C-alpha positions in Angstrom: 56.8 -34.4 -48.2 54.9 -31.1 -48.0 58.1 -29.1 -48.2 58.7 -30.4 -51.7 55.7 -28.5 -53.0 55.8 -24.8 -53.9 53.1 -22.2 -54.0 51.4 -21.8 -57.4 51.6 -18.2 -58.5 48.5 -17.1 -60.3 49.0 -14.0 -62.5 46.6 -11.2 -62.0 44.9 -9.5 -64.9 47.0 -6.5 -64.2 50.2 -8.5 -64.6 48.9 -10.1 -67.8 48.2 -6.6 -69.2 51.7 -5.5 -68.3 53.2 -8.6 -70.0 51.2 -7.8 -73.2 52.5 -4.3 -73.3 56.0 -5.6 -72.8 55.6 -8.0 -75.7 54.2 -5.3 -78.0 57.2 -3.0 -77.1 59.9 -5.6 -77.5 58.5 -6.9 -80.7 58.5 -3.5 -82.2 54.7 -3.4 -82.7 54.6 -0.5 -80.3 57.3 2.2 -80.3 58.3 5.0 -78.0 55.8 7.8 -78.4 53.0 5.6 -79.6 49.5 6.2 -78.1 47.6 3.5 -76.3 43.9 2.9 -77.1 41.4 4.4 -74.7 40.8 2.4 -71.5 37.3 1.3 -72.6 38.5 -0.2 -75.9 41.5 -1.9 -74.3 39.2 -3.5 -71.6 36.8 -4.7 -74.3 39.7 -6.1 -76.4 41.4 -7.8 -73.5 38.2 -9.1 -71.9 38.9 -7.5 -68.5 37.4 -4.7 -66.5 38.3 -1.1 -67.0 39.6 -0.9 -63.5 42.2 -3.6 -64.4 43.3 -1.6 -67.4 43.4 1.6 -65.3 45.5 0.0 -62.5 48.0 -1.5 -65.0 48.4 1.9 -66.7 48.8 3.7 -63.4 51.4 1.2 -62.3 53.4 1.6 -65.5 53.0 5.4 -65.2 54.5 5.3 -61.7 57.5 3.4 -63.1 57.9 5.8 -66.0 57.1 3.2 -68.7 53.9 5.0 -69.8 53.0 8.7 -69.5 49.8 10.5 -69.9 49.9 13.8 -71.9 47.2 16.5 -71.6 44.7 16.1 -74.5 46.9 13.4 -76.0 46.2 10.3 -73.9 48.6 7.7 -72.7 51.8 7.1 -74.6 54.8 4.8 -74.3 57.8 6.6 -72.7 60.7 7.9 -74.8 63.3 5.7 -72.9 65.1 3.1 -74.9 63.5 -0.3 -75.6 66.1 -2.3 -73.7 65.6 -0.1 -70.7 61.9 -0.5 -71.0 62.1 -4.2 -71.3 64.3 -4.6 -68.2 62.2 -2.2 -66.2 58.9 -4.0 -67.0 60.6 -7.3 -66.1 61.6 -5.8 -62.8 58.1 -4.5 -62.2 56.7 -8.0 -62.5 59.4 -9.6 -60.4 58.9 -7.1 -57.6 55.5 -8.8 -56.9 57.5 -11.7 -55.6 60.3 -9.8 -53.9 61.0 -9.8 -50.2 58.6 -7.3 -48.8 60.6 -6.4 -45.7 63.7 -5.8 -47.8 61.8 -3.5 -50.1 60.5 -1.5 -47.1 63.9 -1.2 -45.6 65.2 0.1 -48.9 62.4 2.6 -49.1 63.1 4.0 -45.7 66.8 4.5 -46.6 65.9 6.1 -49.9 63.2 8.4 -48.6 65.1 9.5 -45.6 67.9 10.7 -47.9 65.4 12.2 -50.3 63.9 14.3 -47.5 67.3 15.5 -46.4 68.4 16.5 -49.9 64.9 18.1 -50.5 65.4 20.4 -47.5 68.8 21.4 -48.9 67.9 21.8 -52.6 64.2 22.6 -52.8 63.0 25.6 -54.8 59.9 27.7 -54.2 58.2 25.7 -57.0 59.0 22.5 -55.2 57.4 23.7 -52.0 54.2 24.6 -53.9 54.1 21.2 -55.5 54.6 19.4 -52.2 52.0 21.5 -50.5 49.5 20.9 -53.4 50.1 17.1 -53.1 49.5 17.3 -49.3 46.3 19.3 -49.9 45.1 16.7 -52.4 45.8 13.9 -49.9 44.0 15.7 -47.1 41.0 16.4 -49.3 40.6 12.8 -50.2 40.9 11.7 -46.6 38.2 14.2 -45.5 35.9 12.8 -48.2 36.5 9.3 -47.0 38.0 8.2 -50.3 41.1 6.1 -51.0 44.2 8.3 -51.2 46.9 5.9 -52.4 47.8 8.0 -55.4 47.8 11.2 -53.4 50.0 9.7 -50.8 52.5 8.5 -53.4 52.4 11.9 -55.1 53.4 13.6 -51.9 56.5 11.3 -51.5 57.3 11.7 -55.2 57.3 15.5 -55.0 59.7 15.2 -52.0 61.9 13.0 -54.2 61.7 15.5 -57.1 62.8 18.3 -54.8 65.9 16.3 -53.9 67.2 17.0 -57.4 68.6 13.4 -57.5 67.1 11.6 -60.5 68.5 8.3 -59.5 66.9 8.4 -56.1 63.6 9.4 -57.7 63.8 6.5 -60.2 64.6 4.0 -57.5 61.7 5.2 -55.4 59.3 5.0 -58.3 60.2 1.3 -58.8 59.8 0.1 -55.2 57.3 2.5 -53.5 53.9 1.8 -55.3 53.8 -1.9 -54.5 54.8 -1.2 -50.9 52.0 1.3 -50.3 49.4 -0.8 -52.1 50.3 -3.9 -50.1 50.3 -2.0 -46.8 46.9 -0.5 -47.5 45.5 -3.9 -48.8 46.4 -5.9 -45.7 46.3 -3.2 -43.0 43.0 -1.4 -42.6 43.7 2.2 -41.8 41.1 4.1 -39.7 40.4 7.8 -39.6 42.8 8.4 -36.8 45.6 6.7 -38.8 44.9 8.9 -41.8 44.9 12.0 -39.6 48.2 10.9 -38.2 49.6 10.6 -41.7 48.4 14.1 -42.5 50.2 15.5 -39.5 53.4 13.6 -40.3 53.3 14.9 -43.9 52.9 18.4 -42.6 55.9 18.0 -40.3 58.1 16.7 -43.1 57.1 19.6 -45.3 57.7 22.1 -42.5 61.3 20.9 -42.1 61.8 20.9 -45.9 60.6 24.5 -46.0 62.8 25.4 -43.1 65.8 23.8 -44.9 66.6 21.5 -42.0 67.9 18.4 -43.7 68.5 16.4 -40.5 65.1 17.0 -39.1 63.4 16.4 -42.4 65.1 13.0 -42.7 64.3 12.1 -39.1 60.6 13.0 -39.7 60.4 10.9 -42.8 61.9 7.9 -41.1 59.5 8.3 -38.2 56.7 8.6 -40.7 57.6 5.3 -42.3 58.0 3.5 -39.0 54.5 1.9 -39.2 55.0 0.3 -42.6 58.5 -0.9 -41.4 57.0 -2.5 -38.4 54.3 -4.0 -40.5 56.9 -5.5 -42.9 58.6 -7.2 -40.0 55.3 -8.8 -39.0 54.8 -10.0 -42.5 58.2 -11.9 -42.7 
């Protein structure tokens, strides 16, 4: 009889915030280019913590639905409303997707991104990747969470590939994978230092222009999360 029951999915405050943003966009109450209220005011209005609002905004920024402009605040992306609606729906559905499949897809995408980055990177790309690596290393040294810095390193590799489709796909699937991996697998200092060395190795091959080695280094770098996803099946 037990098999006839299914797990009850309780929406998190973050998902509820995302759904409200979707409804405002699709109803026409919020348009592309419109500015969101400050985090504090949003949190007060929604009756949630500022960290919930911040996490929802960051998540939507990763997916390109929102963007933060210097001295202007957070605004709705300029992409079309149907595209926004579909993407927000996908963001919410990803929470229930098969984690192992997402990780396998990420490995394929990022391996190819690294290969193309080594072939197509510019001097500006190298600087951007190095800066992202420096930011990650600094956070680790301070003993602070470095999820965003880790994602930014991978994003800069994707940008250097000059393939906008690969970058968009990576933006959709990668944040939840990284957050889940960190949430359920406690990483000690040695693991963080290992990540830094692997990041440096990937960057070195990208700078060298060795696509094959860059791809192999990226796949090797993602081996831990791939193994973890198989355990979680």
